[in-house]
Each structure stands twice: as C-alpha cells, then as structure tokens.
C-alpha positions, 0 to 999 in steps of 0.5 A, spaced: 431 690 305 427 688 299 430 684 294 430 687 287 425 683 282 431 682 277 435 678 283 432 671 282 436 665 283 435 658 280 435 652 285 436 646 281 433 639 283 437 633 281 435 626 283 439 620 280 444 621 275 443 615 270 441 613 263 435 610 265 430 615 262 426 615 268 423 622 271 428 623 276 434 621 272 439 626 268 444 622 264 451 623 266 453 626 260 447 631 260 449 633 267 457 634 265 454 638 259 450 642 263 456 644 268 460 646 262 455 650 260 455 654 267 462 655 267 463 657 259 457 662 261 461 665 267 456 662 272 458 658 278 455 653 282 454 653 289 451 649 295 444 652 298 447 654 305 452 658 301 447 662 297 443 663 304 449 666 307 450 671 302 442 673 302 442 674 309 449 678 309 448 682 303 440 682 302 440 679 295 442 672 292 449 671 289 450 674 282 451 669 276 450 663 280 446 657 281 444 652 287 445 645 285 441 640 289 440 633 289 435 629 293 435 622 296 442 621 296 443 616 290 450 613 290 451 615 283 452 622 285 459 619 288 461 617 281 458 621 276 457 628 279 463 629 284 468 628 279 465 633 275 464 638 280 471 638 282 473 639 275 470 646 275 470 648 282 463 647 284 459 645 290 452 643 291 447 640 296 445 633 297 439 631 301 440 624 304 434 620 307 438 618 313 435 611 314 437 609 307 444 611 307 448 605 305 441 601 302 437 602 296 431 606 294 426 602 297 422 607 301 416 606 296 414 605 289 420 606 284 419 611 278 418 607 272 425 605 268 429 607 274 429 600 278 432 599 285 439 602 285 444 603 291 444 610 295 450 613 298 454 610 304 456 614 310 463 613 308 461 616 301 457 622 304 463 623 309 468 624 303 463 628 299 463 633 305 470 633 305 470 635 298 466 641 300 459 638 298 453 640 303 449 634 306 442 636 308 436 632 310 431 629 306 427 626 313 429 619 316 424 615 311 422 619 306 415 620 308 410 625 306 410 630 312 403 632 310 400 625 312 404 625 318 402 626 325 405 632 329 409 626 333 411 622 326 413 629 323 418 631 329 421 624 328 422 624 321 425 631 321 429 631 328 431 624 327 434 625 320 438 631 323 441 627 329 443 621 324 447 625 320 450 630 325 452 623 329 455 620 323 458 626 320 460 630 326 457 637 323 451 641 324 446 640 318 443 647 316 438 645 310 432 641 309 428 638 303 421 636 303 419 629 301 415 630 294 415 638 296 409 637 301 409 641 307 403 643 312 403 648 318 406 643 323 412 641 318 414 648 316 414 650 324 418 643 325 423 645 319 424 652 321 426 650 328 431 645 326 434 648 319 436 655 317 433 653 310 429 648 306 426 647 299 420 645 296 418 643 289 415 649 287 417 650 279 420 657 279 426 661 281 427 664 288 426 671 289 423 674 296 421 667 298 421 665 305 428 661 307 424 655 309 420 655 303 425 656 297 422 654 290 426 649 285 427 647 278 426 640 277 431 638 272 426 633 268 424 639 265 431 642 263 434 636 260 434 640 253 441 643 252 437 649 249 432 650 255 438 650 260 441 655 256 435 659 256 434 658 264 441 662 264 439 668 260 433 669 264 428 667 258 425 661 261 420 664 266 414 664 261 415 656 260 416 655 267 410 658 269 406 654 264 409 648 267 407 650 274 400 651 272 400 644 268 402 641 275 397 644 279 391 642 274 394 635 274 394 635 282 387 638 282 384 633 277 388 627 281 385 630 288 378 630 286 379 623 283 381 620 289 376 624 293 370 622 289 368 630 288 367 633 281 373 635 278 374 642 278 374 646 271 380 646 268 378 649 261 383 655 263 389 650 263 387 647 257 387 654 254 394 655 257 396 648 253 393 651 247 397 657 247 403 653 249 403 649 243 402 655 239 408 659 242 412 653 243 418 655 238 418 662 242 418 659 249 423 653 249 
C-alpha cells in the first residue's frame, strides 16, 4: 500500500538537554515548552517502535503524532526529559551507546561548549524503560560505520544489541546510525538485526524504507515559532533549504580533505540568497 504524500511523520532528534548552547543541546525549559506545545495542539509524542508498528499494521503513519528520539543516552534525559514526558503521557526512544553506559561522552571530540558529561547508567535505563521509554541501539562505541570494515561494523552493531538485551532483558527493535552515516554493509547488518533505523536526513518521513528513516535535528527547531510551524506542516521549505546547505558543506569539506577542486556550489549560494529574501515567509 502506497502512503499518501500528505501522510508525513516528524521524527525529532534530540541529544543532550542542557543550557550549554552547544550544537547538540536543547535547554530543558525549551524542551518542556515544546512538549507543552505538542499537547496544547492535540499531538501525542510516541516512540519509534510505536510509529513503525502502526505503519506496518495500517499502511500509514499515525496521525497527529511525532516521534521523539534521543541520541547517545545522556544522563540528563533521566532528570530533564523523563518527568516532562510522564507529565504529558508521552513516550520516546533513547538510542544508547552500550560501552559508554554509566560513563562519559568521551568517544571523540566533544561539541564546543558541551564538555564532558555523564551518560545514563544501566539502572537508569531500566527505570526509564519501565516508564514506557524505548531503548534502542546507537552502536557499541559510536564509531562512524562508513569507516569500519565489515567485521568491525558487525561488532559495533550486534554487540551493542546484545549488551542492551543482556542488561535490560528485552529485544532491541530500533537503531540510529552514528553521525547519520551508513553504507551498504552497515545497512544490511542493521536490517538483519533491527526492525527500523534512523539517519540524520533532514526531512519528515513518508514512504521511506524503515531502515533509512529521516529525522529532524532539534538544533534547527529550537525556536518556538519554528517548532509550531513544523506541527502545522509549514516548515518543509525551510527544511529543504537547510538540507541543501548541509549537502553543500559536506561536498566542500570532502573536497578539501581529498585535495580535489571544490564542486561548484553556486546553486547553494543562490539558494542562500533566496533564504535571506524569503526568511520572514519561511521561518
């Protein structure tokens, strides 16, 4: 069954709830306001598995719903997100890095202003799971799967799932690619081990394969007005332009690293100029 083009689902991607202002942070007060906005407008927040089950059973995404996902498993989810979600009767999916449970976010350079902060413990993960929050996998050590051998990718993916299942006692259904990166090997491994998985493609989900679901990075949606426009479906032009900008930066960075001449990006400069001229209409 084909999905209607109007049947789109916003899968929101959060990381840390803190006031540092880093690119992976949303202030706790802003998060609480966003959840209040969802409730006030008749929306419900659900886990990725809940949304996927409805699409499989009914052939469409759930109406007036958004999916909440939290990457990495920062400990501040327990203190800042969980009480708010319980207040509104919402659920969510938390993608954890299994070898960093109870540790710190020291798997690589930290985003500017965030610093080294604690991650969820296994006990906290058990408690939030008991509260209805889905625990998904974000690999074992947060390696970029595009840069792993087939055996390394298998280790990252299957060992993470096994770690979670052994410690929490249930089958893990959902996965998120670190850095949003994937290749044929990692896609095949993820499809073998999980029901659904998420990328960082910046748009709402429609007919996408369940193992390549796009998400909306909350870095771009921290504004209350922008968040409200997402709910009424008026933010897609803005997301499209942001997506183009991301791709342009990736091309530029890739070419700089390889030493190849940069690709022409005039089309993105034009798009940027149009954004400036239309900003009041789009945002």
